N, C-alpha and C positions, 0 to 999 in steps of 0.2 A: 214055345212058339218063337220063331225068328222075327226080328224086327229089322227093317231096312234103315240104316244110318249112313250118313256121310262119314267116311273113315277119317280119323285124326292122324293115324300113323302111315297110311298108304295113300298119299294124295299128291297130285301134281298141281291142280288148280283148286278145286273145291272138295275133293275127296269122294265125289259121287261114284266114279268108276271103281275105286277101291272098296267102297261100301257095297256096290253091286256085286263085285267079285266075292266078297265075304258072304253075302246073302245067298248067292247061287252056287258057291263053291268053285268058282272059276278063277283063273289067273287074271287080275285086272289089266294086264298088258294086252290080252286078247280083246277085252272090252274096249280099251282105249283105241286099239288098232281098228276095230270094227267101226267105232264112232268116227274116226278120221276118214276112213274109206267111204262110209255112207255120206258123210258131210261133203266130201269132194264131189260125189256124184249127184246128191240131191239137195244138200244144204239144209235140210230139215232137222236132222238130229241135233244140230247145235242149239236149236230153239228148245228141244226137249231137254237137253243137258242143262241149259240155263234155268229152265222151269224147275227141273229136278233139284238143282242147287238151291233154289229158293224155297222149295216145298219140303224136301227131305231134311229131317233134323240131323244135327251133328251128333256123332257118337258121344254119349255122356262120359264125363271124367270118371275114372274108376271102372270103366267097362273095358275088359280085356279083349272082348270079342272072341274070335276063334284062333287067334294067333298065339301059339304056345311059347313063342320067344319074347313075348311082351309081358311086363308085370301089370299089376292092376291099374297103374296110372298111364299105361301106353308107352312107357319107356322100355328100351331094349333090356331084357333080363340080364344079359351079359354085363351091362353097365353097372347094375346094382350088385351083381355078383363080384365084379372087380372091385367095387368100392368096399364091399364087406371083407374081401380078402385083404385089401390094403389096411383096413381098420384092425383086423386080427393080427396082421404082421406087425403093425405099430405097437399094439398091445403086448405081443410077445417080446418085442425088442425092449420095451419099457421094463417089463418084468425081469429080463436078463440084465439090464443095466442096474436095477435095484439089487439083484442078487450079487452081482459083481462088486457093488459098493459095500454091501454087508461083508463080503469076503475080505475086501481090502481093509475095512476098519478092524476086523478080527485080526488080520495079519499085522496091522500097524500096532494094535494094542499088545499083541504077544511079543513083538520085536522091541518095543520101547522098554527100557529098564525102569523098575519101580523105585 
């Protein structure tokens, strides 16, 4: 069952349009555009928006929603992937440095006369 939340990652003011977009499967930009146009003509939707911002709960932490490009904390998945790649590269570099040091000590012990 779907639950309406104010979006934490797709928000301009309160995240209500982003949450509505996720809930209905629409692009939040269209919802925002419709809200602006209706507000210019009638002025009433801004009151509904403010009421919704007060009533609709925020998306809970750890709720990834339907966005496949976000991790479980709402961060961009590419950020965590880049961090993991950096960590693995550092680890590989450290291993290579240790291997080269062992080789150097072997070479130095073989070269020095007894």
